Jmol script that loads the backbone (N, CA, C; Angstrom):
load data "model"
ATOM      1  N   MET A   1     114.153  58.237  91.449  1.00  0.00           N
ATOM      2  CA  MET A   1     114.002  59.640  91.218  1.00  0.00           C
ATOM      3  C   MET A   1     113.554  60.315  92.517  1.00  0.00           C
ATOM      4  N   THR A   2     114.287  61.320  92.911  1.00  0.00           N
ATOM      5  CA  THR A   2     113.902  62.024  94.128  1.00  0.00           C
ATOM      6  C   THR A   2     113.359  63.397  93.766  1.00  0.00           C
ATOM      7  N   THR A   3     112.331  63.752  94.457  1.00  0.00           N
ATOM      8  CA  THR A   3     111.756  65.083  94.240  1.00  0.00           C
ATOM      9  C   THR A   3     111.802  65.827  95.568  1.00  0.00           C
ATOM     10  N   THR A   4     111.936  67.069  95.469  1.00  0.00           N
ATOM     11  CA  THR A   4     111.939  67.873  96.688  1.00  0.00           C
ATOM     12  C   THR A   4     110.622  68.621  96.775  1.00  0.00           C
ATOM     13  N   ALA A   5     110.120  68.645  97.942  1.00  0.00           N
ATOM     14  CA  ALA A   5     108.852  69.340  98.171  1.00  0.00           C
ATOM     15  C   ALA A   5     109.113  70.842  98.254  1.00  0.00           C
ATOM     16  N   PRO A   6     108.156  71.632  97.809  1.00  0.00           N
ATOM     17  CA  PRO A   6     108.334  73.083  97.917  1.00  0.00           C
ATOM     18  C   PRO A   6     108.359  73.499  99.400  1.00  0.00           C
ATOM     19  N   PRO A   7     109.042  74.544  99.707  1.00  0.00           N
ATOM     20  CA  PRO A   7     109.101  74.975 101.103  1.00  0.00           C
ATOM     21  C   PRO A   7     107.723  75.318 101.630  1.00  0.00           C
ATOM     22  N   ARG A   8     107.510  74.942 102.876  1.00  0.00           N
ATOM     23  CA  ARG A   8     106.215  75.199 103.496  1.00  0.00           C
ATOM     24  C   ARG A   8     106.095  76.670 103.858  1.00  0.00           C
ATOM     25  N   GLN A   9     104.889  77.180 103.677  1.00  0.00           N
ATOM     26  CA  GLN A   9     104.636  78.539 104.119  1.00  0.00           C
ATOM     27  C   GLN A   9     104.121  78.472 105.542  1.00  0.00           C
ATOM     28  N   THR A  10     104.651  79.303 106.366  1.00  0.00           N
ATOM     29  CA  THR A  10     104.210  79.321 107.749  1.00  0.00           C
ATOM     30  C   THR A  10     102.999  80.224 107.883  1.00  0.00           C
ATOM     31  N   ASP A  11     102.296  80.040 108.970  1.00  0.00           N
ATOM     32  CA  ASP A  11     101.133  80.879 109.226  1.00  0.00           C
ATOM     33  C   ASP A  11     101.546  82.319 109.525  1.00  0.00           C
ATOM     34  N   ARG A  12     102.717  82.459 110.074  1.00  0.00           N
ATOM     35  CA  ARG A  12     103.190  83.801 110.397  1.00  0.00           C
ATOM     36  C   ARG A  12     103.887  84.396 109.182  1.00  0.00           C
ATOM     37  N   GLN A  13     103.380  85.468 108.743  1.00  0.00           N
ATOM     38  CA  GLN A  13     104.032  86.195 107.664  1.00  0.00           C
ATOM     39  C   GLN A  13     104.439  87.554 108.196  1.00  0.00           C
ATOM     40  N   GLU A  14     105.455  88.088 107.603  1.00  0.00           N
ATOM     41  CA  GLU A  14     105.940  89.385 108.050  1.00  0.00           C
ATOM     42  C   GLU A  14     104.868  90.438 107.810  1.00  0.00           C
ATOM     43  N   PRO A  15     104.581  91.258 108.800  1.00  0.00           N
ATOM     44  CA  PRO A  15     103.534  92.260 108.608  1.00  0.00           C
ATOM     45  C   PRO A  15     103.959  93.296 107.570  1.00  0.00           C
ATOM     46  N   ARG A  16     103.002  93.738 106.795  1.00  0.00           N
ATOM     47  CA  ARG A  16     103.275  94.748 105.790  1.00  0.00           C
ATOM     48  C   ARG A  16     103.452  96.097 106.454  1.00  0.00           C
ATOM     49  N   ARG A  17     104.380  96.827 105.971  1.00  0.00           N
ATOM     50  CA  ARG A  17     104.613  98.165 106.488  1.00  0.00           C
ATOM     51  C   ARG A  17     103.808  99.142 105.644  1.00  0.00           C
ATOM     52  N   ILE A  18     102.961  99.878 106.285  1.00  0.00           N
ATOM     53  CA  ILE A  18     102.115 100.826 105.589  1.00  0.00           C
ATOM     54  C   ILE A  18     102.881 102.134 105.418  1.00  0.00           C
ATOM     55  N   ARG A  19     102.988 102.573 104.172  1.00  0.00           N
ATOM     56  CA  ARG A  19     103.653 103.841 103.917  1.00  0.00           C
ATOM     57  C   ARG A  19     102.677 104.967 104.184  1.00  0.00           C
ATOM     58  N   GLN A  20     103.155 105.995 104.827  1.00  0.00           N
ATOM     59  CA  GLN A  20     102.318 107.139 105.127  1.00  0.00           C
ATOM     60  C   GLN A  20     103.012 108.394 104.613  1.00  0.00           C
ATOM     61  N   LEU A  21     102.248 109.269 104.020  1.00  0.00           N
ATOM     62  CA  LEU A  21     102.782 110.522 103.524  1.00  0.00           C
ATOM     63  C   LEU A  21     102.963 111.464 104.701  1.00  0.00           C
ATOM     64  N   THR A  22     104.202 111.834 104.968  1.00  0.00           N
ATOM     65  CA  THR A  22     104.522 112.722 106.083  1.00  0.00           C
ATOM     66  C   THR A  22     105.501 113.790 105.611  1.00  0.00           C
ATOM     67  N   ARG A  23     105.657 114.828 106.435  1.00  0.00           N
ATOM     68  CA  ARG A  23     106.668 115.842 106.165  1.00  0.00           C
ATOM     69  C   ARG A  23     108.007 115.331 106.678  1.00  0.00           C
ATOM     70  N   SER A  24     109.045 115.581 105.925  1.00  0.00           N
ATOM     71  CA  SER A  24     110.372 115.092 106.275  1.00  0.00           C
ATOM     72  C   SER A  24     110.991 115.943 107.379  1.00  0.00           C
ATOM     73  N   ARG A  25     111.688 115.303 108.290  1.00  0.00           N
ATOM     74  CA  ARG A  25     112.418 116.034 109.324  1.00  0.00           C
ATOM     75  C   ARG A  25     113.849 116.319 108.904  1.00  0.00           C
ATOM     76  N   THR A  26     114.389 115.507 108.018  1.00  0.00           N
ATOM     77  CA  THR A  26     115.791 115.653 107.653  1.00  0.00           C
ATOM     78  C   THR A  26     115.981 116.361 106.318  1.00  0.00           C
ATOM     79  N   ASP A  27     115.124 116.126 105.355  1.00  0.00           N
ATOM     80  CA  ASP A  27     115.268 116.695 104.019  1.00  0.00           C
ATOM     81  C   ASP A  27     114.279 117.843 103.857  1.00  0.00           C
ATOM     82  N   ARG A  28     114.604 118.977 104.451  1.00  0.00           N
ATOM     83  CA  ARG A  28     113.690 120.103 104.416  1.00  0.00           C
ATOM     84  C   ARG A  28     114.435 121.385 104.134  1.00  0.00           C
ATOM     85  N   MET A  29     113.715 122.300 103.490  1.00  0.00           N
ATOM     86  CA  MET A  29     114.219 123.658 103.309  1.00  0.00           C
ATOM     87  C   MET A  29     113.339 124.619 104.093  1.00  0.00           C
ATOM     88  N   ILE A  30     112.025 124.389 104.060  1.00  0.00           N
ATOM     89  CA  ILE A  30     111.096 125.219 104.826  1.00  0.00           C
ATOM     90  C   ILE A  30     110.354 124.342 105.831  1.00  0.00           C
ATOM     91  N   ALA A  31     109.485 123.474 105.339  1.00  0.00           N
ATOM     92  CA  ALA A  31     108.672 122.661 106.244  1.00  0.00           C
ATOM     93  C   ALA A  31     108.796 121.167 105.997  1.00  0.00           C
ATOM     94  N   GLY A  32     109.530 120.741 104.982  1.00  0.00           N
ATOM     95  CA  GLY A  32     109.710 119.322 104.717  1.00  0.00           C
ATOM     96  C   GLY A  32     108.649 118.696 103.849  1.00  0.00           C
ATOM     97  N   VAL A  33     107.792 119.511 103.232  1.00  0.00           N
ATOM     98  CA  VAL A  33     106.713 118.971 102.403  1.00  0.00           C
ATOM     99  C   VAL A  33     107.281 118.295 101.152  1.00  0.00           C
ATOM    100  N   CYS A  34     108.166 118.958 100.446  1.00  0.00           N
ATOM    101  CA  CYS A  34     108.739 118.387  99.225  1.00  0.00           C
ATOM    102  C   CYS A  34     109.583 117.147  99.544  1.00  0.00           C
ATOM    103  N   GLY A  35     110.308 117.187 100.656  1.00  0.00           N
ATOM    104  CA  GLY A  35     111.081 116.016 101.071  1.00  0.00           C
ATOM    105  C   GLY A  35     110.190 114.834 101.402  1.00  0.00           C
ATOM    106  N   GLY A  36     109.046 115.100 102.018  1.00  0.00           N
ATOM    107  CA  GLY A  36     108.095 114.035 102.320  1.00  0.00           C
ATOM    108  C   GLY A  36     107.486 113.430 101.073  1.00  0.00           C
ATOM    109  N   PHE A  37     107.105 114.287 100.115  1.00  0.00           N
ATOM    110  CA  PHE A  37     106.571 113.781  98.850  1.00  0.00           C
ATOM    111  C   PHE A  37     107.617 112.967  98.098  1.00  0.00           C
ATOM    112  N   ALA A  38     108.863 113.425  98.133  1.00  0.00           N
ATOM    113  CA  ALA A  38     109.928 112.699  97.445  1.00  0.00           C
ATOM    114  C   ALA A  38     110.166 111.334  98.082  1.00  0.00           C
ATOM    115  N   ALA A  39     110.180 111.270  99.396  1.00  0.00           N
ATOM    116  CA  ALA A  39     110.380 109.991 100.078  1.00  0.00           C
ATOM    117  C   ALA A  39     109.217 109.040  99.815  1.00  0.00           C
ATOM    118  N   TYR A  40     108.014 109.565  99.774  1.00  0.00           N
ATOM    119  CA  TYR A  40     106.833 108.729  99.560  1.00  0.00           C
ATOM    120  C   TYR A  40     106.793 108.182  98.131  1.00  0.00           C
ATOM    121  N   SER A  41     107.145 109.037  97.156  1.00  0.00           N
ATOM    122  CA  SER A  41     107.024 108.628  95.763  1.00  0.00           C
ATOM    123  C   SER A  41     108.290 107.984  95.209  1.00  0.00           C
ATOM    124  N   GLY A  42     109.422 108.184  95.873  1.00  0.00           N
ATOM    125  CA  GLY A  42     110.674 107.635  95.385  1.00  0.00           C
ATOM    126  C   GLY A  42     111.339 108.517  94.341  1.00  0.00           C
ATOM    127  N   ALA A  43     110.835 109.728  94.173  1.00  0.00           N
ATOM    128  CA  ALA A  43     111.398 110.655  93.202  1.00  0.00           C
ATOM    129  C   ALA A  43     112.501 111.490  93.854  1.00  0.00           C
ATOM    130  N   ASP A  44     113.237 112.208  93.035  1.00  0.00           N
ATOM    131  CA  ASP A  44     114.280 113.088  93.535  1.00  0.00           C
ATOM    132  C   ASP A  44     113.626 114.332  94.133  1.00  0.00           C
ATOM    133  N   VAL A  45     114.104 114.736  95.290  1.00  0.00           N
ATOM    134  CA  VAL A  45     113.504 115.871  95.985  1.00  0.00           C
ATOM    135  C   VAL A  45     113.657 117.153  95.185  1.00  0.00           C
ATOM    136  N   ASN A  46     114.731 117.286  94.439  1.00  0.00           N
ATOM    137  CA  ASN A  46     114.921 118.501  93.643  1.00  0.00           C
ATOM    138  C   ASN A  46     113.898 118.607  92.515  1.00  0.00           C
ATOM    139  N   LEU A  47     113.484 117.489  91.953  1.00  0.00           N
ATOM    140  CA  LEU A  47     112.435 117.515  90.931  1.00  0.00           C
ATOM    141  C   LEU A  47     111.095 117.939  91.525  1.00  0.00           C
ATOM    142  N   ILE A  48     110.816 117.473  92.729  1.00  0.00           N
ATOM    143  CA  ILE A  48     109.577 117.873  93.403  1.00  0.00           C
ATOM    144  C   ILE A  48     109.613 119.365  93.696  1.00  0.00           C
ATOM    145  N   ARG A  49     110.747 119.865  94.144  1.00  0.00           N
ATOM    146  CA  ARG A  49     110.874 121.302  94.435  1.00  0.00           C
ATOM    147  C   ARG A  49     110.714 122.138  93.169  1.00  0.00           C
ATOM    148  N   LEU A  50     111.323 121.695  92.079  1.00  0.00           N
ATOM    149  CA  LEU A  50     111.171 122.417  90.816  1.00  0.00           C
ATOM    150  C   LEU A  50     109.720 122.430  90.338  1.00  0.00           C
ATOM    151  N   ALA A  51     109.026 121.329  90.522  1.00  0.00           N
ATOM    152  CA  ALA A  51     107.616 121.264  90.135  1.00  0.00           C
ATOM    153  C   ALA A  51     106.777 122.229  90.984  1.00  0.00           C
ATOM    154  N   MET A  52     107.073 122.308  92.269  1.00  0.00           N
ATOM    155  CA  MET A  52     106.339 123.242  93.134  1.00  0.00           C
ATOM    156  C   MET A  52     106.624 124.694  92.744  1.00  0.00           C
ATOM    157  N   ILE A  53     107.868 124.987  92.407  1.00  0.00           N
ATOM    158  CA  ILE A  53     108.217 126.347  91.971  1.00  0.00           C
ATOM    159  C   ILE A  53     107.517 126.678  90.658  1.00  0.00           C
ATOM    160  N   ALA A  54     107.496 125.717  89.729  1.00  0.00           N
ATOM    161  CA  ALA A  54     106.820 125.938  88.446  1.00  0.00           C
ATOM    162  C   ALA A  54     105.328 126.165  88.645  1.00  0.00           C
ATOM    163  N   LEU A  55     104.711 125.397  89.519  1.00  0.00           N
ATOM    164  CA  LEU A  55     103.283 125.591  89.802  1.00  0.00           C
ATOM    165  C   LEU A  55     103.023 126.945  90.441  1.00  0.00           C
ATOM    166  N   THR A  56     103.935 127.378  91.279  1.00  0.00           N
ATOM    167  CA  THR A  56     103.773 128.675  91.927  1.00  0.00           C
ATOM    168  C   THR A  56     103.910 129.809  90.915  1.00  0.00           C
ATOM    169  N   LEU A  57     104.895 129.728  90.037  1.00  0.00           N
ATOM    170  CA  LEU A  57     105.126 130.797  89.073  1.00  0.00           C
ATOM    171  C   LEU A  57     104.085 130.824  87.958  1.00  0.00           C
ATOM    172  N   CYS A  58     103.613 129.666  87.525  1.00  0.00           N
ATOM    173  CA  CYS A  58     102.676 129.609  86.406  1.00  0.00           C
ATOM    174  C   CYS A  58     101.239 129.906  86.815  1.00  0.00           C
ATOM    175  N   ALA A  59     100.776 129.250  87.825  1.00  0.00           N
ATOM    176  CA  ALA A  59      99.364 129.378  88.168  1.00  0.00           C
ATOM    177  C   ALA A  59      99.136 129.880  89.588  1.00  0.00           C
ATOM    178  N   GLY A  60     100.163 129.906  90.384  1.00  0.00           N
ATOM    179  CA  GLY A  60      99.998 130.347  91.766  1.00  0.00           C
ATOM    180  C   GLY A  60      99.454 129.271  92.689  1.00  0.00           C
ATOM    181  N   THR A  61      99.159 128.104  92.141  1.00  0.00           N
ATOM    182  CA  THR A  61      98.593 127.041  92.966  1.00  0.00           C
ATOM    183  C   THR A  61      99.645 126.298  93.776  1.00  0.00           C
ATOM    184  N   GLY A  62     100.900 126.386  93.372  1.00  0.00           N
ATOM    185  CA  GLY A  62     101.958 125.687  94.103  1.00  0.00           C
ATOM    186  C   GLY A  62     102.075 126.161  95.534  1.00  0.00           C
ATOM    187  N   LEU A  63     101.996 127.453  95.742  1.00  0.00           N
ATOM    188  CA  LEU A  63     102.088 128.007  97.092  1.00  0.00           C
ATOM    189  C   LEU A  63     100.889 127.581  97.942  1.00  0.00           C
ATOM    190  N   VAL A  64      99.717 127.591  97.345  1.00  0.00           N
ATOM    191  CA  VAL A  64      98.510 127.170  98.069  1.00  0.00           C
ATOM    192  C   VAL A  64      98.598 125.698  98.438  1.00  0.00           C
ATOM    193  N   LEU A  65      99.037 124.856  97.496  1.00  0.00           N
ATOM    194  CA  LEU A  65      99.188 123.429  97.775  1.00  0.00           C
ATOM    195  C   LEU A  65     100.234 123.178  98.855  1.00  0.00           C
ATOM    196  N   TYR A  66     101.334 123.930  98.812  1.00  0.00           N
ATOM    197  CA  TYR A  66     102.400 123.759  99.798  1.00  0.00           C
ATOM    198  C   TYR A  66     101.907 124.101 101.197  1.00  0.00           C
ATOM    199  N   VAL A  67     101.212 125.227 101.323  1.00  0.00           N
ATOM    200  CA  VAL A  67     100.712 125.636 102.645  1.00  0.00           C
ATOM    201  C   VAL A  67      99.667 124.644 103.152  1.00  0.00           C
ATOM    202  N   CYS A  68      98.792 124.175 102.264  1.00  0.00           N
ATOM    203  CA  CYS A  68      97.789 123.174 102.687  1.00  0.00           C
ATOM    204  C   CYS A  68      98.464 121.884 103.150  1.00  0.00           C
ATOM    205  N   ALA A  69      99.476 121.429 102.408  1.00  0.00           N
ATOM    206  CA  ALA A  69     100.193 120.215 102.798  1.00  0.00           C
ATOM    207  C   ALA A  69     100.940 120.428 104.106  1.00  0.00           C
ATOM    208  N   TRP A  70     101.478 121.620 104.317  1.00  0.00           N
ATOM    209  CA  TRP A  70     102.183 121.954 105.554  1.00  0.00           C
ATOM    210  C   TRP A  70     101.237 121.838 106.746  1.00  0.00           C
ATOM    211  N   LEU A  71     100.008 122.277 106.573  1.00  0.00           N
ATOM    212  CA  LEU A  71      99.033 122.239 107.667  1.00  0.00           C
ATOM    213  C   LEU A  71      98.430 120.855 107.880  1.00  0.00           C
ATOM    214  N   ILE A  72      98.278 120.084 106.818  1.00  0.00           N
ATOM    215  CA  ILE A  72      97.576 118.797 106.900  1.00  0.00           C
ATOM    216  C   ILE A  72      98.506 117.633 107.228  1.00  0.00           C
ATOM    217  N   LEU A  73      99.676 117.583 106.588  1.00  0.00           N
ATOM    218  CA  LEU A  73     100.559 116.420 106.748  1.00  0.00           C
ATOM    219  C   LEU A  73     101.251 116.424 108.110  1.00  0.00           C
ATOM    220  N   PRO A  74     101.276 115.272 108.765  1.00  0.00           N
ATOM    221  CA  PRO A  74     102.011 115.187 110.030  1.00  0.00           C
ATOM    222  C   PRO A  74     103.503 115.090 109.771  1.00  0.00           C
ATOM    223  N   GLU A  75     104.291 115.489 110.744  1.00  0.00           N
ATOM    224  CA  GLU A  75     105.728 115.358 110.628  1.00  0.00           C
ATOM    225  C   GLU A  75     106.106 113.912 110.942  1.00  0.00           C
ATOM    226  N   GLU A  76     107.136 113.404 110.240  1.00  0.00           N
ATOM    227  CA  GLU A  76     107.514 112.019 110.477  1.00  0.00           C
ATOM    228  C   GLU A  76     108.009 111.849 111.906  1.00  0.00           C
ATOM    229  N   LEU A  77     107.806 110.673 112.452  1.00  0.00           N
ATOM    230  CA  LEU A  77     108.072 110.425 113.866  1.00  0.00           C
ATOM    231  C   LEU A  77     109.515 110.170 114.185  1.00  0.00           C
ATOM    232  N   TYR A  78     110.271 109.643 113.289  1.00  0.00           N
ATOM    233  CA  TYR A  78     111.649 109.280 113.577  1.00  0.00           C
ATOM    234  C   TYR A  78     112.596 109.831 112.569  1.00  0.00           C
TER     235      TYR A  78
END
end "model"
wireframe off; spacefill off
backbone 0.3
color backbone group
């Protein structure tokens, strides 16, 4: 009976890529905030935009959140 040993794990493992919330350079209408949130969360950018519009029309907080994110979030590097 032959058995195979499990593959050895090496000391070197691929480094984890840290996701960072940034403003999008390619998927933008004004400043890329909604595109950045969509890329970070994996959601559709149009759903994020609709949510921001709904927040703006219902409570007025969407515009405040958008401007704050525009000022705080860095633009993506590449």
